[in-house]
PyMOL Python script that loads the backbone (N, CA, C, O; Angstrom):
from pymol import cmd

cmd.read_pdbstr("""\
ATOM      1  N   MET A   1      20.116 -30.535  16.933  1.00  0.00           N
ATOM      2  CA  MET A   1      19.687 -31.595  17.797  1.00  0.00           C
ATOM      3  C   MET A   1      18.215 -31.906  17.542  1.00  0.00           C
ATOM      4  O   MET A   1      17.642 -31.479  16.540  1.00  0.00           O
ATOM      5  N   THR A   2      17.619 -32.650  18.454  1.00  0.00           N
ATOM      6  CA  THR A   2      16.235 -33.074  18.288  1.00  0.00           C
ATOM      7  C   THR A   2      15.295 -31.991  18.781  1.00  0.00           C
ATOM      8  O   THR A   2      15.454 -31.450  19.875  1.00  0.00           O
ATOM      9  N   ASP A   3      14.348 -31.699  17.974  1.00  0.00           N
ATOM     10  CA  ASP A   3      13.316 -30.703  18.289  1.00  0.00           C
ATOM     11  C   ASP A   3      12.314 -31.330  19.268  1.00  0.00           C
ATOM     12  O   ASP A   3      11.869 -32.451  19.026  1.00  0.00           O
ATOM     13  N   PRO A   4      11.944 -30.655  20.359  1.00  0.00           N
ATOM     14  CA  PRO A   4      10.994 -31.214  21.329  1.00  0.00           C
ATOM     15  C   PRO A   4       9.654 -31.556  20.700  1.00  0.00           C
ATOM     16  O   PRO A   4       9.001 -32.516  21.109  1.00  0.00           O
ATOM     17  N   ASP A   5       9.243 -30.783  19.717  1.00  0.00           N
ATOM     18  CA  ASP A   5       7.965 -31.082  19.050  1.00  0.00           C
ATOM     19  C   ASP A   5       8.047 -32.367  18.240  1.00  0.00           C
ATOM     20  O   ASP A   5       7.092 -33.143  18.210  1.00  0.00           O
ATOM     21  N   SER A   6       9.176 -32.596  17.587  1.00  0.00           N
ATOM     22  CA  SER A   6       9.305 -33.807  16.769  1.00  0.00           C
ATOM     23  C   SER A   6       9.372 -35.051  17.643  1.00  0.00           C
ATOM     24  O   SER A   6       8.845 -36.095  17.259  1.00  0.00           O
ATOM     25  N   SER A   7      10.007 -34.967  18.807  1.00  0.00           N
ATOM     26  CA  SER A   7      10.046 -36.131  19.696  1.00  0.00           C
ATOM     27  C   SER A   7       8.655 -36.397  20.279  1.00  0.00           C
ATOM     28  O   SER A   7       8.294 -37.549  20.520  1.00  0.00           O
ATOM     29  N   SER A   8       7.886 -35.353  20.502  1.00  0.00           N
ATOM     30  CA  SER A   8       6.516 -35.507  20.987  1.00  0.00           C
ATOM     31  C   SER A   8       5.646 -36.179  19.920  1.00  0.00           C
ATOM     32  O   SER A   8       4.852 -37.073  20.214  1.00  0.00           O
ATOM     33  N   ILE A   9       5.818 -35.730  18.690  1.00  0.00           N
ATOM     34  CA  ILE A   9       5.064 -36.321  17.575  1.00  0.00           C
ATOM     35  C   ILE A   9       5.474 -37.777  17.387  1.00  0.00           C
ATOM     36  O   ILE A   9       4.632 -38.650  17.176  1.00  0.00           O
ATOM     37  N   LEU A  10       6.773 -38.026  17.466  1.00  0.00           N
ATOM     38  CA  LEU A  10       7.279 -39.394  17.333  1.00  0.00           C
ATOM     39  C   LEU A  10       6.718 -40.279  18.445  1.00  0.00           C
ATOM     40  O   LEU A  10       6.309 -41.411  18.189  1.00  0.00           O
ATOM     41  N   GLY A  11       6.697 -39.775  19.663  1.00  0.00           N
ATOM     42  CA  GLY A  11       6.140 -40.527  20.787  1.00  0.00           C
ATOM     43  C   GLY A  11       4.664 -40.833  20.581  1.00  0.00           C
ATOM     44  O   GLY A  11       4.213 -41.934  20.897  1.00  0.00           O
ATOM     45  N   GLU A  12       3.911 -39.883  20.059  1.00  0.00           N
ATOM     46  CA  GLU A  12       2.489 -40.092  19.786  1.00  0.00           C
ATOM     47  C   GLU A  12       2.295 -41.151  18.708  1.00  0.00           C
ATOM     48  O   GLU A  12       1.396 -41.988  18.797  1.00  0.00           O
ATOM     49  N   ARG A  13       3.142 -41.105  17.696  1.00  0.00           N
ATOM     50  CA  ARG A  13       3.044 -42.104  16.622  1.00  0.00           C
ATOM     51  C   ARG A  13       3.352 -43.499  17.151  1.00  0.00           C
ATOM     52  O   ARG A  13       2.689 -44.474  16.796  1.00  0.00           O
ATOM     53  N   ILE A  14       4.374 -43.579  18.008  1.00  0.00           N
ATOM     54  CA  ILE A  14       4.722 -44.882  18.584  1.00  0.00           C
ATOM     55  C   ILE A  14       3.580 -45.391  19.467  1.00  0.00           C
ATOM     56  O   ILE A  14       3.237 -46.573  19.419  1.00  0.00           O
ATOM     57  N   ASP A  15       3.000 -44.515  20.258  1.00  0.00           N
ATOM     58  CA  ASP A  15       1.857 -44.906  21.095  1.00  0.00           C
ATOM     59  C   ASP A  15       0.697 -45.399  20.235  1.00  0.00           C
ATOM     60  O   ASP A  15       0.059 -46.403  20.553  1.00  0.00           O
ATOM     61  N   ALA A  16       0.432 -44.687  19.146  1.00  0.00           N
ATOM     62  CA  ALA A  16      -0.664 -45.076  18.249  1.00  0.00           C
ATOM     63  C   ALA A  16      -0.389 -46.446  17.637  1.00  0.00           C
ATOM     64  O   ALA A  16      -1.291 -47.277  17.534  1.00  0.00           O
ATOM     65  N   LEU A  17       0.864 -46.680  17.231  1.00  0.00           N
ATOM     66  CA  LEU A  17       1.223 -47.982  16.663  1.00  0.00           C
ATOM     67  C   LEU A  17       1.107 -49.100  17.694  1.00  0.00           C
ATOM     68  O   LEU A  17       0.650 -50.197  17.371  1.00  0.00           O
ATOM     69  N   GLU A  18       1.518 -48.829  18.937  1.00  0.00           N
ATOM     70  CA  GLU A  18       1.415 -49.840  19.988  1.00  0.00           C
ATOM     71  C   GLU A  18      -0.047 -50.187  20.277  1.00  0.00           C
ATOM     72  O   GLU A  18      -0.382 -51.354  20.483  1.00  0.00           O
ATOM     73  N   MET A  19      -0.910 -49.177  20.291  1.00  0.00           N
ATOM     74  CA  MET A  19      -2.345 -49.443  20.501  1.00  0.00           C
ATOM     75  C   MET A  19      -2.915 -50.253  19.337  1.00  0.00           C
ATOM     76  O   MET A  19      -3.719 -51.164  19.531  1.00  0.00           O
ATOM     77  N   ARG A  20      -2.492 -49.910  18.156  1.00  0.00           N
ATOM     78  CA  ARG A  20      -2.988 -50.620  16.971  1.00  0.00           C
ATOM     79  C   ARG A  20      -2.550 -52.079  17.001  1.00  0.00           C
ATOM     80  O   ARG A  20      -3.338 -52.972  16.690  1.00  0.00           O
ATOM     81  N   ILE A  21      -1.304 -52.322  17.371  1.00  0.00           N
ATOM     82  CA  ILE A  21      -0.804 -53.697  17.460  1.00  0.00           C
ATOM     83  C   ILE A  21      -1.560 -54.472  18.539  1.00  0.00           C
ATOM     84  O   ILE A  21      -1.906 -55.635  18.334  1.00  0.00           O
ATOM     85  N   ALA A  22      -1.816 -53.845  19.671  1.00  0.00           N
ATOM     86  CA  ALA A  22      -2.565 -54.516  20.740  1.00  0.00           C
ATOM     87  C   ALA A  22      -3.964 -54.884  20.261  1.00  0.00           C
ATOM     88  O   ALA A  22      -4.450 -55.981  20.538  1.00  0.00           O
ATOM     89  N   TYR A  23      -4.607 -53.974  19.544  1.00  0.00           N
ATOM     90  CA  TYR A  23      -5.948 -54.248  19.012  1.00  0.00           C
ATOM     91  C   TYR A  23      -5.893 -55.394  18.000  1.00  0.00           C
ATOM     92  O   TYR A  23      -6.753 -56.274  18.005  1.00  0.00           O
ATOM     93  N   GLN A  24      -4.883 -55.377  17.139  1.00  0.00           N
ATOM     94  CA  GLN A  24      -4.747 -56.440  16.144  1.00  0.00           C
ATOM     95  C   GLN A  24      -4.464 -57.782  16.802  1.00  0.00           C
ATOM     96  O   GLN A  24      -4.987 -58.808  16.368  1.00  0.00           O
ATOM     97  N   ASP A  25      -3.641 -57.784  17.846  1.00  0.00           N
ATOM     98  CA  ASP A  25      -3.375 -59.031  18.567  1.00  0.00           C
ATOM     99  C   ASP A  25      -4.656 -59.597  19.169  1.00  0.00           C
ATOM    100  O   ASP A  25      -4.888 -60.805  19.120  1.00  0.00           O
ATOM    101  N   ASP A  26      -5.476 -58.738  19.728  1.00  0.00           N
ATOM    102  CA  ASP A  26      -6.750 -59.167  20.306  1.00  0.00           C
ATOM    103  C   ASP A  26      -7.671 -59.721  19.218  1.00  0.00           C
ATOM    104  O   ASP A  26      -8.328 -60.743  19.413  1.00  0.00           O
ATOM    105  N   THR A  27      -7.712 -59.046  18.087  1.00  0.00           N
ATOM    106  CA  THR A  27      -8.552 -59.501  16.976  1.00  0.00           C
ATOM    107  C   THR A  27      -8.081 -60.858  16.452  1.00  0.00           C
ATOM    108  O   THR A  27      -8.892 -61.743  16.179  1.00  0.00           O
ATOM    109  N   ILE A  28      -6.780 -61.010  16.318  1.00  0.00           N
ATOM    110  CA  ILE A  28      -6.231 -62.288  15.846  1.00  0.00           C
ATOM    111  C   ILE A  28      -6.564 -63.406  16.829  1.00  0.00           C
ATOM    112  O   ILE A  28      -6.935 -64.500  16.405  1.00  0.00           O
ATOM    113  N   GLU A  29      -6.443 -63.159  18.109  1.00  0.00           N
ATOM    114  CA  GLU A  29      -6.759 -64.175  19.119  1.00  0.00           C
ATOM    115  C   GLU A  29      -8.242 -64.552  19.067  1.00  0.00           C
ATOM    116  O   GLU A  29      -8.593 -65.728  19.168  1.00  0.00           O
ATOM    117  N   THR A  30      -9.102 -63.556  18.909  1.00  0.00           N
ATOM    118  CA  THR A  30     -10.542 -63.814  18.807  1.00  0.00           C
ATOM    119  C   THR A  30     -10.850 -64.649  17.572  1.00  0.00           C
ATOM    120  O   THR A  30     -11.624 -65.604  17.639  1.00  0.00           O
ATOM    121  N   LEU A  31     -10.246 -64.288  16.447  1.00  0.00           N
ATOM    122  CA  LEU A  31     -10.459 -65.047  15.209  1.00  0.00           C
ATOM    123  C   LEU A  31      -9.932 -66.474  15.344  1.00  0.00           C
ATOM    124  O   LEU A  31     -10.559 -67.416  14.860  1.00  0.00           O
ATOM    125  N   ASN A  32      -8.801 -66.634  15.988  1.00  0.00           N
ATOM    126  CA  ASN A  32      -8.242 -67.961  16.192  1.00  0.00           C
ATOM    127  C   ASN A  32      -9.180 -68.839  17.017  1.00  0.00           C
ATOM    128  O   ASN A  32      -9.393 -70.006  16.689  1.00  0.00           O
ATOM    129  N   LYS A  33      -9.736 -68.278  18.083  1.00  0.00           N
ATOM    130  CA  LYS A  33     -10.688 -69.033  18.912  1.00  0.00           C
ATOM    131  C   LYS A  33     -11.929 -69.407  18.103  1.00  0.00           C
ATOM    132  O   LYS A  33     -12.445 -70.518  18.225  1.00  0.00           O
ATOM    133  N   THR A  34     -12.398 -68.485  17.288  1.00  0.00           N
ATOM    134  CA  THR A  34     -13.580 -68.743  16.463  1.00  0.00           C
ATOM    135  C   THR A  34     -13.318 -69.858  15.464  1.00  0.00           C
ATOM    136  O   THR A  34     -14.136 -70.765  15.311  1.00  0.00           O
ATOM    137  N   VAL A  35     -12.186 -69.792  14.788  1.00  0.00           N
ATOM    138  CA  VAL A  35     -11.849 -70.816  13.798  1.00  0.00           C
ATOM    139  C   VAL A  35     -11.674 -72.171  14.467  1.00  0.00           C
ATOM    140  O   VAL A  35     -12.129 -73.185  13.938  1.00  0.00           O
ATOM    141  N   THR A  36     -11.022 -72.201  15.621  1.00  0.00           N
ATOM    142  CA  THR A  36     -10.830 -73.459  16.347  1.00  0.00           C
ATOM    143  C   THR A  36     -12.173 -74.070  16.734  1.00  0.00           C
ATOM    144  O   THR A  36     -12.374 -75.275  16.579  1.00  0.00           O
ATOM    145  N   GLU A  37     -13.081 -73.256  17.230  1.00  0.00           N
ATOM    146  CA  GLU A  37     -14.408 -73.754  17.610  1.00  0.00           C
ATOM    147  C   GLU A  37     -15.181 -74.241  16.382  1.00  0.00           C
ATOM    148  O   GLU A  37     -15.883 -75.250  16.452  1.00  0.00           O
ATOM    149  N   GLN A  38     -15.058 -73.547  15.282  1.00  0.00           N
ATOM    150  CA  GLN A  38     -15.739 -73.977  14.058  1.00  0.00           C
ATOM    151  C   GLN A  38     -15.196 -75.318  13.581  1.00  0.00           C
ATOM    152  O   GLN A  38     -15.973 -76.172  13.155  1.00  0.00           O
ATOM    153  N   TRP A  39     -13.884 -75.525  13.642  1.00  0.00           N
ATOM    154  CA  TRP A  39     -13.316 -76.807  13.238  1.00  0.00           C
ATOM    155  C   TRP A  39     -13.787 -77.933  14.154  1.00  0.00           C
ATOM    156  O   TRP A  39     -14.047 -79.043  13.690  1.00  0.00           O
ATOM    157  N   ARG A  40     -13.898 -77.652  15.447  1.00  0.00           N
ATOM    158  CA  ARG A  40     -14.425 -78.675  16.365  1.00  0.00           C
ATOM    159  C   ARG A  40     -15.856 -79.050  15.979  1.00  0.00           C
ATOM    160  O   ARG A  40     -16.223 -80.224  15.951  1.00  0.00           O
ATOM    161  N   ARG A  41     -16.645 -78.028  15.684  1.00  0.00           N
ATOM    162  CA  ARG A  41     -18.044 -78.266  15.320  1.00  0.00           C
ATOM    163  C   ARG A  41     -18.147 -79.008  13.988  1.00  0.00           C
ATOM    164  O   ARG A  41     -18.964 -79.917  13.844  1.00  0.00           O
ATOM    165  N   ILE A  42     -17.330 -78.625  13.026  1.00  0.00           N
ATOM    166  CA  ILE A  42     -17.321 -79.307  11.727  1.00  0.00           C
ATOM    167  C   ILE A  42     -16.944 -80.770  11.911  1.00  0.00           C
ATOM    168  O   ILE A  42     -17.557 -81.651  11.308  1.00  0.00           O
ATOM    169  N   ASP A  43     -15.943 -81.031  12.739  1.00  0.00           N
ATOM    170  CA  ASP A  43     -15.508 -82.404  12.996  1.00  0.00           C
ATOM    171  C   ASP A  43     -16.633 -83.219  13.631  1.00  0.00           C
ATOM    172  O   ASP A  43     -16.885 -84.356  13.234  1.00  0.00           O
ATOM    173  N   ALA A  44     -17.305 -82.632  14.616  1.00  0.00           N
ATOM    174  CA  ALA A  44     -18.411 -83.328  15.279  1.00  0.00           C
ATOM    175  C   ALA A  44     -19.547 -83.602  14.289  1.00  0.00           C
ATOM    176  O   ALA A  44     -20.115 -84.694  14.283  1.00  0.00           O
ATOM    177  N   LEU A  45     -19.873 -82.629  13.466  1.00  0.00           N
ATOM    178  CA  LEU A  45     -20.942 -82.808  12.487  1.00  0.00           C
ATOM    179  C   LEU A  45     -20.564 -83.843  11.427  1.00  0.00           C
ATOM    180  O   LEU A  45     -21.418 -84.607  10.976  1.00  0.00           O
ATOM    181  N   SER A  46     -19.307 -83.872  11.031  1.00  0.00           N
ATOM    182  CA  SER A  46     -18.852 -84.868  10.058  1.00  0.00           C
ATOM    183  C   SER A  46     -18.998 -86.275  10.622  1.00  0.00           C
ATOM    184  O   SER A  46     -19.451 -87.187   9.931  1.00  0.00           O
ATOM    185  N   ARG A  47     -18.609 -86.444  11.888  1.00  0.00           N
ATOM    186  CA  ARG A  47     -18.766 -87.765  12.523  1.00  0.00           C
ATOM    187  C   ARG A  47     -20.241 -88.147  12.632  1.00  0.00           C
ATOM    188  O   ARG A  47     -20.608 -89.305  12.432  1.00  0.00           O
ATOM    189  N   GLU A  48     -21.077 -87.166  12.951  1.00  0.00           N
ATOM    190  CA  GLU A  48     -22.510 -87.442  13.069  1.00  0.00           C
ATOM    191  C   GLU A  48     -23.114 -87.839  11.720  1.00  0.00           C
ATOM    192  O   GLU A  48     -23.929 -88.759  11.652  1.00  0.00           O
ATOM    193  N   VAL A  49     -22.720 -87.156  10.664  1.00  0.00           N
ATOM    194  CA  VAL A  49     -23.208 -87.498   9.324  1.00  0.00           C
ATOM    195  C   VAL A  49     -22.776 -88.910   8.955  1.00  0.00           C
ATOM    196  O   VAL A  49     -23.566 -89.672   8.398  1.00  0.00           O
ATOM    197  N   LEU A  50     -21.538 -89.265   9.255  1.00  0.00           N
ATOM    198  CA  LEU A  50     -21.044 -90.608   8.966  1.00  0.00           C
ATOM    199  C   LEU A  50     -21.861 -91.665   9.718  1.00  0.00           C
ATOM    200  O   LEU A  50     -22.236 -92.687   9.144  1.00  0.00           O
ATOM    201  N   GLN A  51     -22.133 -91.418  10.993  1.00  0.00           N
ATOM    202  CA  GLN A  51     -22.935 -92.365  11.778  1.00  0.00           C
ATOM    203  C   GLN A  51     -24.347 -92.485  11.211  1.00  0.00           C
ATOM    204  O   GLN A  51     -24.889 -93.586  11.120  1.00  0.00           O
ATOM    205  N   LEU A  52     -24.937 -91.365  10.834  1.00  0.00           N
ATOM    206  CA  LEU A  52     -26.286 -91.402  10.264  1.00  0.00           C
ATOM    207  C   LEU A  52     -26.302 -92.143   8.930  1.00  0.00           C
ATOM    208  O   LEU A  52     -27.238 -92.888   8.637  1.00  0.00           O
ATOM    209  N   ARG A  53     -25.266 -91.936   8.127  1.00  0.00           N
ATOM    210  CA  ARG A  53     -25.175 -92.635   6.843  1.00  0.00           C
ATOM    211  C   ARG A  53     -25.098 -94.141   7.070  1.00  0.00           C
ATOM    212  O   ARG A  53     -25.751 -94.914   6.369  1.00  0.00           O
ATOM    213  N   GLU A  54     -24.301 -94.554   8.047  1.00  0.00           N
ATOM    214  CA  GLU A  54     -24.185 -95.982   8.357  1.00  0.00           C
ATOM    215  C   GLU A  54     -25.514 -96.546   8.837  1.00  0.00           C
ATOM    216  O   GLU A  54     -25.893 -97.659   8.470  1.00  0.00           O
ATOM    217  N   ARG A  55     -26.221 -95.775   9.660  1.00  0.00           N
ATOM    218  CA  ARG A  55     -27.524 -96.243  10.154  1.00  0.00           C
ATOM    219  C   ARG A  55     -28.528 -96.376   9.011  1.00  0.00           C
ATOM    220  O   ARG A  55     -29.307 -97.329   8.985  1.00  0.00           O
ATOM    221  N   VAL A  56     -28.522 -95.449   8.083  1.00  0.00           N
ATOM    222  CA  VAL A  56     -29.432 -95.512   6.934  1.00  0.00           C
ATOM    223  C   VAL A  56     -29.099 -96.723   6.078  1.00  0.00           C
ATOM    224  O   VAL A  56     -29.999 -97.440   5.638  1.00  0.00           O
ATOM    225  N   GLU A  57     -27.814 -96.957   5.838  1.00  0.00           N
ATOM    226  CA  GLU A  57     -27.412 -98.120   5.047  1.00  0.00           C
ATOM    227  C   GLU A  57     -27.844 -99.422   5.726  1.00  0.00           C
ATOM    228  O   GLU A  57     -28.327-100.340   5.062  1.00  0.00           O
ATOM    229  N   GLU A  58     -27.672 -99.499   7.040  1.00  0.00           N
ATOM    230  CA  GLU A  58     -28.099-100.695   7.776  1.00  0.00           C
ATOM    231  C   GLU A  58     -29.608-100.878   7.671  1.00  0.00           C
ATOM    232  O   GLU A  58     -30.088-101.994   7.468  1.00  0.00           O
ATOM    233  N   ALA A  59     -30.352 -99.792   7.808  1.00  0.00           N
ATOM    234  CA  ALA A  59     -31.813 -99.875   7.722  1.00  0.00           C
ATOM    235  C   ALA A  59     -32.248-100.307   6.330  1.00  0.00           C
ATOM    236  O   ALA A  59     -33.191-101.086   6.189  1.00  0.00           O
ATOM    237  N   GLU A  60     -31.571 -99.808   5.301  1.00  0.00           N
ATOM    238  CA  GLU A  60     -31.913-100.215   3.932  1.00  0.00           C
ATOM    239  C   GLU A  60     -31.633-101.692   3.730  1.00  0.00           C
ATOM    240  O   GLU A  60     -32.420-102.390   3.091  1.00  0.00           O
ATOM    241  N   MET A  61     -30.526-102.176   4.265  1.00  0.00           N
ATOM    242  CA  MET A  61     -30.184-103.597   4.123  1.00  0.00           C
ATOM    243  C   MET A  61     -31.218-104.461   4.846  1.00  0.00           C
ATOM    244  O   MET A  61     -31.660-105.478   4.311  1.00  0.00           O
ATOM    245  N   LYS A  62     -31.600-104.062   6.052  1.00  0.00           N
ATOM    246  CA  LYS A  62     -32.607-104.834   6.790  1.00  0.00           C
ATOM    247  C   LYS A  62     -33.935-104.807   6.056  1.00  0.00           C
ATOM    248  O   LYS A  62     -34.649-105.809   6.016  1.00  0.00           O
ATOM    249  N   SER A  63     -34.264-103.672   5.480  1.00  0.00           N
ATOM    250  CA  SER A  63     -35.524-103.533   4.756  1.00  0.00           C
ATOM    251  C   SER A  63     -35.537-104.440   3.525  1.00  0.00           C
ATOM    252  O   SER A  63     -36.556-105.063   3.227  1.00  0.00           O
ATOM    253  N   ARG A  64     -34.438-104.517   2.825  1.00  0.00           N
ATOM    254  CA  ARG A  64     -34.365-105.367   1.627  1.00  0.00           C
ATOM    255  C   ARG A  64     -34.469-106.839   1.994  1.00  0.00           C
ATOM    256  O   ARG A  64     -35.190-107.594   1.343  1.00  0.00           O
ATOM    257  N   THR A  65     -33.756-107.247   3.028  1.00  0.00           N
ATOM    258  CA  THR A  65     -33.781-108.661   3.409  1.00  0.00           C
ATOM    259  C   THR A  65     -35.143-109.030   3.991  1.00  0.00           C
ATOM    260  O   THR A  65     -35.594-110.163   3.823  1.00  0.00           O
ATOM    261  N   ALA A  66     -35.797-108.104   4.665  1.00  0.00           N
ATOM    262  CA  ALA A  66     -37.107-108.389   5.241  1.00  0.00           C
ATOM    263  C   ALA A  66     -38.181-108.460   4.160  1.00  0.00           C
ATOM    264  O   ALA A  66     -39.154-109.199   4.306  1.00  0.00           O
ATOM    265  N   SER A  67     -38.019-107.706   3.086  1.00  0.00           N
ATOM    266  CA  SER A  67     -39.049-107.695   2.033  1.00  0.00           C
ATOM    267  C   SER A  67     -38.825-108.780   1.004  1.00  0.00           C
ATOM    268  O   SER A  67     -39.635-108.926   0.088  1.00  0.00           O
ATOM    269  N   GLY A  68     -37.759-109.543   1.123  1.00  0.00           N
ATOM    270  CA  GLY A  68     -37.513-110.648   0.200  1.00  0.00           C
ATOM    271  C   GLY A  68     -36.749-110.229  -1.044  1.00  0.00           C
ATOM    272  O   GLY A  68     -36.488-111.073  -1.902  1.00  0.00           O
ATOM    273  N   GLU A  69     -36.389-108.996  -1.175  1.00  0.00           N
ATOM    274  CA  GLU A  69     -35.597-108.570  -2.324  1.00  0.00           C
ATOM    275  C   GLU A  69     -34.187-109.129  -2.183  1.00  0.00           C
ATOM    276  O   GLU A  69     -33.688-109.295  -1.070  1.00  0.00           O
ATOM    277  N   PRO A  70     -33.553-109.415  -3.299  1.00  0.00           N
ATOM    278  CA  PRO A  70     -32.163-109.897  -3.188  1.00  0.00           C
ATOM    279  C   PRO A  70     -31.256-108.807  -2.617  1.00  0.00           C
ATOM    280  O   PRO A  70     -31.396-107.619  -2.910  1.00  0.00           O
ATOM    281  N   GLU A  71     -30.340-109.262  -1.803  1.00  0.00           N
ATOM    282  CA  GLU A  71     -29.424-108.322  -1.163  1.00  0.00           C
ATOM    283  C   GLU A  71     -28.405-107.820  -2.184  1.00  0.00           C
ATOM    284  O   GLU A  71     -27.887-108.596  -2.987  1.00  0.00           O
ATOM    285  N   ILE A  72     -28.124-106.528  -2.149  1.00  0.00           N
ATOM    286  CA  ILE A  72     -27.141-105.940  -3.061  1.00  0.00           C
ATOM    287  C   ILE A  72     -25.750-106.294  -2.564  1.00  0.00           C
ATOM    288  O   ILE A  72     -25.466-106.161  -1.373  1.00  0.00           O
ATOM    289  N   PRO A  73     -24.879-106.742  -3.459  1.00  0.00           N
ATOM    290  CA  PRO A  73     -23.517-107.093  -3.027  1.00  0.00           C
ATOM    291  C   PRO A  73     -22.812-105.860  -2.463  1.00  0.00           C
ATOM    292  O   PRO A  73     -23.119-104.734  -2.854  1.00  0.00           O
ATOM    293  N   PRO A  74     -21.869-106.073  -1.545  1.00  0.00           N
ATOM    294  CA  PRO A  74     -21.182-104.957  -0.903  1.00  0.00           C
ATOM    295  C   PRO A  74     -20.397-104.075  -1.885  1.00  0.00           C
ATOM    296  O   PRO A  74     -20.180-102.894  -1.616  1.00  0.00           O
ATOM    297  N   HIS A  75     -19.972-104.641  -3.017  1.00  0.00           N
ATOM    298  CA  HIS A  75     -19.193-103.837  -3.963  1.00  0.00           C
ATOM    299  C   HIS A  75     -20.065-103.000  -4.877  1.00  0.00           C
ATOM    300  O   HIS A  75     -19.532-102.242  -5.688  1.00  0.00           O
ATOM    301  N   TYR A  76     -21.378-103.102  -4.783  1.00  0.00           N
ATOM    302  CA  TYR A  76     -22.302-102.384  -5.666  1.00  0.00           C
ATOM    303  C   TYR A  76     -22.305-100.931  -5.386  1.00  0.00           C
ATOM    304  O   TYR A  76     -23.027-100.178  -6.038  1.00  0.00           O
TER     305      TYR A  76
END
""", "prot")
cmd.dss("prot")
cmd.show_as("cartoon", "prot")
cmd.util.cbc("prot")
cmd.orient("prot")
């Protein structure tokens, strides 16, 4: 039959595995939150860069037309 020592060892191993899985689940959840927040920040920064690029292009166009230089065609 089953040896009491082996069932005790088996129980300890199962407990150790359950603790390890719980720790890994917590780590995965933390990493998921971190990655999600980073993607939000990347998205916000990408939109900000796009807006700044548009503002710079508008300022360059106004500067060219104000200085009398010929305007660059939109396809340039």
